C-alpha positions in Angstrom: 114.2 90.5 106.5 116.4 93.3 105.0 120.1 93.5 104.9 123.0 94.8 103.0 126.2 93.2 102.3 128.2 95.8 104.0 129.7 93.0 106.5 130.5 89.3 105.8 128.8 88.6 108.8 125.2 89.7 107.3 125.7 87.1 104.7 126.5 84.1 107.2 123.4 85.2 109.4 120.9 85.6 106.8 121.7 82.0 105.2 121.4 80.8 109.0 118.5 82.3 109.6 116.8 81.3 106.4 117.6 77.2 107.5 116.2 77.8 110.6 113.2 79.1 109.2 113.0 76.2 107.0 113.2 73.8 109.6 110.3 75.6 111.6 108.5 75.9 108.2 108.4 79.9 108.1 108.1 81.7 104.7 111.1 84.2 105.8 110.8 86.9 103.1 114.4 88.3 102.3 115.4 91.6 100.5 119.0 92.8 100.1 119.3 96.4 100.2 121.4 97.3 96.8 121.6 101.2 97.3 122.3 103.7 99.9 118.7 105.2 99.4 117.3 101.9 100.1 119.2 101.8 103.3 118.2 105.4 104.2 114.6 104.0 104.0 114.9 101.3 105.9 113.0 101.1 109.1 116.3 100.7 111.5 118.6 104.0 111.6 121.3 101.8 111.2 119.9 100.6 107.5 122.3 97.5 107.2 120.2 94.7 108.7 116.6 94.3 109.8 114.4 91.6 111.0 110.7 92.2 111.0 107.5 90.8 111.8 104.2 92.0 111.0 105.8 95.7 110.6 107.5 95.7 114.0 111.2 95.7 114.1 112.6 92.7 116.1 116.4 93.3 115.6 118.4 96.1 113.8 122.0 94.0 113.9 122.9 90.7 112.7 121.8 87.6 114.8 122.5 83.9 115.1 120.5 81.1 114.1 120.2 80.6 118.1 118.7 84.0 118.8 116.2 83.8 115.7 115.2 80.6 117.5 114.3 82.3 120.8 112.7 84.9 118.7 110.3 82.9 117.0 109.2 81.3 120.2 108.7 84.7 121.9 106.6 85.8 118.6 104.6 82.5 118.7 104.1 82.7 122.1 102.7 86.3 121.9 100.2 85.0 119.0 99.0 82.4 121.1 97.9 85.1 123.7 
């Protein structure tokens, strides 16, 4: 996950997603974008919040723990196929 602290909801979302990942024994890698250049090089054109898995952009805006759970379920189902 990549995110910038441009919005207070980003920090709250990162904390919620990290807790959810720990509950599912998932190693969620978090990178905080600190410069405008890093944001410009982010996978999403928005550059302030990016949830990635295996190089794929799954979300380009902050999400709730519930939405993250749904994404985890979908990704696990895809891996089983």
